[in-house]
C-alpha positions in Angstrom: 22.7 11.2 -33.3 25.6 13.6 -33.8 27.8 14.2 -30.8 28.6 17.9 -30.1 32.1 19.0 -29.4 31.0 20.5 -26.1 28.1 20.0 -23.7 26.6 21.4 -20.5 27.3 20.1 -17.0 26.4 21.2 -13.5 29.4 21.3 -11.1 30.3 22.1 -7.6 33.3 24.4 -7.5 33.9 24.0 -3.8 32.3 22.0 -1.0 29.4 23.9 0.6 25.8 24.1 1.7 22.9 23.6 -0.6 22.4 27.3 -0.9 26.0 28.3 -1.7 26.5 29.7 -5.1 29.5 27.5 -5.6 27.5 24.3 -5.0 25.7 24.4 -8.4 27.4 26.0 -11.3 26.6 25.4 -15.0 29.7 25.1 -17.2 30.4 24.1 -20.8 33.0 21.3 -21.2 34.5 19.2 -23.9 32.6 16.1 -24.8 34.9 13.1 -24.3 35.4 10.1 -26.5 35.1 6.6 -25.0 38.1 4.3 -24.8 38.5 0.8 -23.4 35.4 -0.5 -21.7 33.8 3.0 -21.5 30.6 4.0 -23.2 29.4 7.5 -23.8 25.8 8.1 -22.7 23.5 11.0 -23.5 21.8 11.5 -20.1 18.0 11.7 -20.1 17.3 11.6 -16.3 19.0 11.3 -13.0 18.0 10.9 -9.4 19.4 12.5 -6.2 20.6 10.2 -3.4 21.9 11.1 0.1 25.4 10.3 -1.2 25.1 13.1 -3.7 24.6 15.6 -0.9 27.5 14.0 1.1 29.9 14.4 -1.8 28.7 17.9 -2.5 29.7 19.0 1.1 33.0 17.0 1.4 34.8 16.7 -1.9 38.4 17.9 -2.3 38.2 21.3 -4.1 41.9 20.9 -5.1 40.8 18.2 -7.6 38.9 20.9 -9.5 35.1 21.3 -10.1 33.1 18.2 -9.2 30.3 16.9 -11.5 27.9 15.3 -9.0 25.3 12.7 -9.7 25.3 8.9 -9.7 22.0 7.4 -10.9 21.3 8.0 -14.6 19.2 6.7 -17.5 20.2 7.5 -21.1 21.1 6.5 -24.6 24.4 5.1 -25.7 25.9 7.3 -28.4 29.5 5.8 -28.7 31.5 2.9 -27.3 35.2 2.2 -26.5 37.3 -0.4 -28.3 36.8 -3.0 -25.6 33.1 -2.5 -25.0 31.1 -5.4 -26.4 27.7 -5.3 -24.7 26.2 -2.1 -25.9 25.9 -0.3 -29.2 24.8 3.2 -30.1 21.0 3.6 -29.6 20.8 1.2 -26.6 18.9 2.6 -23.6 20.8 2.0 -20.3 20.7 2.8 -16.6 23.5 2.8 -14.0 24.7 4.2 -10.7 28.3 5.1 -11.8 31.4 5.4 -9.7 32.3 7.8 -6.9 35.8 8.2 -8.5 34.6 9.6 -11.8 32.6 12.5 -13.2 28.9 12.2 -12.3 25.7 12.2 -14.2 24.6 15.8 -13.8 25.6 16.6 -17.4 24.3 16.1 -21.0 26.9 13.4 -21.7 28.7 11.0 -19.4 31.4 8.3 -19.7 30.7 5.2 -17.8 32.3 1.7 -17.7 29.9 -0.7 -19.5 30.6 -3.4 -16.9 28.5 -1.5 -14.3 25.7 -0.6 -16.7 22.4 -2.4 -17.2 19.7 -2.4 -19.9 17.0 0.1 -18.7 13.5 -1.3 -18.1 11.5 -0.9 -21.2 8.3 -0.5 -19.2 9.5 2.6 -17.3 9.9 6.2 -18.4 13.5 7.6 -18.1 12.5 9.5 -15.0 11.0 6.4 -13.3 13.9 4.2 -14.3 16.5 6.8 -12.9 15.2 6.2 -9.4 16.3 2.5 -9.4 20.0 1.7 -10.0 21.9 2.9 -6.9 19.3 1.7 -4.4 18.7 -1.6 -6.3 22.4 -2.4 -6.3 22.8 -1.5 -2.6 19.7 -3.5 -1.6 20.8 -6.5 -3.7 24.3 -6.6 -2.4 23.1 -6.1 1.2 20.7 -9.0 1.0 22.3 -11.5 -1.3 26.0 -10.8 -1.0 26.6 -9.4 2.6 23.9 -11.4 4.3 24.0 -14.4 1.9 20.2 -14.7 1.6 18.4 -16.7 -1.0 15.0 -18.0 -2.1 14.8 -20.5 0.8 15.9 -18.0 3.5 13.5 -17.7 6.4 13.3 -15.7 9.6 12.6 -12.0 10.1 14.2 -9.0 8.5 13.9 -5.6 10.2 14.2 -2.7 7.7 15.1 0.6 9.2 14.4 3.7 7.0 11.8 1.7 5.2 10.3 4.6 3.3 13.7 5.7 1.9 15.0 4.7 -1.5 17.1 1.8 -0.4 14.7 0.6 2.3 12.0 0.5 -0.3 14.1 -1.7 -2.6 15.1 -3.9 0.4 11.5 -4.6 1.2 10.6 -5.4 -2.5 13.6 -7.7 -3.1 13.2 -9.5 0.2 9.5 -10.2 -0.6 10.2 -11.2 -4.2 13.3 -13.4 -3.7 13.3 -14.8 -0.2 10.8 -16.3 2.3 11.6 -13.8 5.0 9.0 -12.0 7.1 9.7 -8.3 6.5 9.2 -5.8 9.3 9.5 -2.1 8.4 10.3 0.6 10.8 8.6 4.0 10.2 7.0 6.8 12.2 4.9 9.0 10.0 1.6 7.8 8.6 2.6 8.3 5.0 5.9 6.4 5.6 4.0 3.5 7.2 1.6 3.4 4.2 4.5 3.5 1.8 6.2 0.6 3.5 3.0 -1.5 3.3 2.7 -0.6 -0.4 6.2 -1.8 -0.9 5.3 -5.2 0.6 6.2 -5.1 4.3 4.3 -7.7 6.4 4.4 -5.5 9.5 5.2 -1.9 10.3 6.6 -0.8 13.7 7.2 2.6 15.2 10.9 3.3 15.0 10.6 5.3 18.2 9.3 2.3 20.1 11.5 -0.2 18.3 12.5 -2.6 21.1 8.9 -3.0 22.4 7.1 -3.3 19.1 9.7 -5.6 17.4 9.8 -7.7 20.6 6.1 -8.2 20.4 6.3 -9.4 16.8 9.4 -11.6 17.2 9.9 -12.6 20.9 13.0 -14.7 20.0 14.5 -11.9 18.1 14.9 -11.0 14.4 17.6 -12.7 12.3 18.5 -9.7 10.1 18.5 -5.9 10.3 19.1 -3.4 7.5 20.4 -0.1 8.9 20.8 3.2 7.0 20.8 5.1 10.3 23.1 3.4 12.8 24.2 6.1 15.2 22.4 5.6 18.5 20.8 2.4 17.4 23.3 -0.3 18.2 21.9 -1.1 21.7 18.4 -1.4 20.2 19.7 -3.7 17.4 21.4 -5.9 19.9 18.2 -6.1 21.9 15.9 -7.0 19.1 18.2 -9.4 17.3 18.3 -13.1 17.9 21.5 -15.0 18.9 23.8 -14.8 15.8 21.7 -12.1 14.3 23.2 -9.9 11.6 23.1 -6.2 10.7 24.0 -4.8 7.3 24.6 -1.0 7.4 25.1 1.5 4.6 25.7 4.8 6.5 28.9 6.5 7.9 28.6 6.7 11.7 31.7 8.0 13.4 33.2 6.1 16.3 30.5 3.4 16.3 30.7 1.1 19.4 29.7 -2.4 18.4 30.4 -4.1 21.7 26.7 -4.5 22.5 26.6 -7.2 19.8 29.2 -9.4 21.4 27.0 -11.0 24.1 24.8 -12.8 21.5 27.7 -13.2 18.9 25.9 -10.9 16.5 27.6 -9.7 13.3 27.9 -6.3 11.7 28.4 -6.0 7.9 29.1 -2.9 5.8 27.7 -2.4 2.4 29.1 0.2 -0.1 28.0 -0.2 -3.7 31.0 1.7 -4.9 33.3 -1.1 -3.7 32.9 -3.0 -7.0 33.7 -0.1 -9.5 36.5 1.1 -7.3 38.2 -2.2 -6.2 36.9 -4.8 -8.6 36.7 -3.0 -12.0 36.8 -6.2 -13.9 33.6 -7.5 -12.2 30.3 -7.5 -14.2 28.3 -8.3 -11.0 26.5 -4.9 -11.0 25.6 -5.2 -14.6 24.1 -8.6 -13.8 22.2 -7.1 -10.9 20.8 -4.2 -13.0 19.8 -6.5 -15.8 18.0 -8.8 -13.4 16.2 -5.9 -11.7 15.2 -4.5 -15.1 13.6 -7.8 -16.1 11.8 -8.0 -12.7 10.4 -4.5 -13.2 9.3 -5.4 -16.7 7.6 -8.6 -15.4 5.8 -6.6 -12.7 7.8 -8.1 -9.8 9.4 -4.8 -8.7 8.3 -1.2 -9.1 10.0 2.1 -9.3 10.4 4.1 -6.1 10.3 7.5 -7.8 7.8 9.8 -6.0 8.9 13.3 -7.2 10.0 14.3 -10.7 11.5 17.7 -11.3 12.7 19.3 -14.6 14.8 20.5 -16.3 18.3 19.4 -15.3 19.7 22.8 -14.4 21.2 24.7 -11.5 17.9 25.7 -9.9 16.3 22.3 -10.2 19.2 20.3 -8.8 19.4 22.7 -5.9 15.8 22.1 -5.2 16.3 18.3 -5.5 19.3 18.4 -3.1 17.3 20.5 -0.6 14.5 18.0 -0.6 16.8 15.0 0.0 18.7 16.8 2.7 15.4 17.5 4.5 15.3 13.9 5.6 11.6 13.8 5.0 11.3 12.4 1.5 9.6 9.2 0.7 11.0 7.1 -2.1 13.2 9.0 -4.6 13.6 12.5 -6.1 14.2 12.4 -9.9 15.4 15.1 -12.2 14.7 14.8 -16.0 16.5 16.7 -18.8 
């Protein structure tokens, strides 16, 4: 395809609320040419994650307008001189980097080392729901917690109906021998967790009692997207030497309740690799593995809501839905 000299992008001009005029502004910008390991992708669909809303409300306006967006699916249209994996016409998906322009645009530059081949069995919208949560879940389970196919014990998944919780459940069921316990409260959230593969579902408002009844000796692992106010409960429900992996940003978190049973707290941030280990191809490997698993029927998309087109009004709607805290699975926006 021909590459236009300019293209449309949606930016935030200053940090603000979802309803602020400055939060979503359509601009025309020069289409960049890829160099080095970069590839230029024509974006077909994106998804909106909680991190999108966090960046929108907290970025440094002195750096100029911010193109939001991380998850994307699209077609490679040009490649840099060091790029060797992809050629124009390839269909790819990725979660990008927090340090670069985002995916809420017609075209995006992205380092090919953090890009995977998109699942051939999924539409662009369904595939766009996958990358960020799949990488986060994979790194949480298999890098931070060091789990594998022979791992046993019990995993408690908080926020089980969310995008990452949904992928944690699926990957744990597909690639470990763990018993998976999902924490949810609403009926639709409980049903979703079961559909994802959870062995048991507990009420997150009665966590200590219900997890204790299922695992009297304590669970070995906890996945935590919502840590504030939960450390005491985690310490109570975990076994001696139990481990937590958390992905949120709680301020002033007190971890002393974990000391009595020598329990461990891990942090997971999927942007660590693109920011600190740019030479690593680990996230490309993860995405290619996840893509194959999807095409083989071992994993499924977590997309539940698809909106269109990719414009100011639609992105505002998508951010509002994610900020409500009541969404199940992922919200996707297609071009």
